[in-house]
N, C-alpha and C positions, 0 to 999 in steps of 0.2 A: 811490977815487971820491969819498967825502966829504971835506970839508976843502978841496976846490977851489973856487976862486970864478972865475966866468966873467964876463967883461965884453965888451962890444961892442968891435969893433977900433978905433973911434975914440972909445972911452970916456973920454978924458982928463976927468977932474972929475966924471964920472957916479957915481951909486951903484952899489955892487956888490950882486949878487944870487946867492943860492946855490941850486943845484938841490936840491931835496928828493924830487921825485917824477918818475918817468919812465913812459912807456907805450911798450911794444914791440909793434909790429903785425907779425904773420907772415902772409903771404899763402900759400895752400895750394891746389893743384889736383891732385888725384890723387897725393898724397904719401905713401901708405901705407908705403913702403919707408924714409922718411926722417923723418917726423913724430915718432916717438916718441923718437929720438936728439936731434933739434933741440929739442923741448920739455924733454927732460931736461937738456941743455945750459943751456938759458935758466932752468930752475929753479934749477940751481946757481949760475948768475950772480945770480939774484935773491936767494937766500939770503945770498950774501956781501955784496950791496949792502944787504939789510936790516940785517945785522950792523953795516954801517957807518953806519946811519941813514937810509939812502935806500929809499923805497918804490918797487916796481916793479910795474905791472899789465901781464900778458902777454894780448894779444888775438890769437887764430887765427881768420882770416877764411877760410872755406872757399869756394872758387871753383866751384860746381857740380861737386864731386866726385862720381865714379861708383865710386870704389873704397872701401876701408875706412877712409879717413883720418879721418873723423869718429868712427868707433867706436873706433879706436886712440887718438885725442886725448882722447876723454872718459874713458878709464881713467886 
């Protein structure tokens, strides 16, 4: 992840920028069966990114859930 430099496609002669921070947004609507595994996988990826010098924010957006998605995610 780190060490890569991303450039715009027509970036000949333009300055290079390095990505140092990423925000991952996960929408959820009644996902009690999947949310724990999903967030666990993202936490693992975030740990590896952090070890490589990249910070990652994880944002779970609950869309009018009527099941236990919120309770499971808060643990």
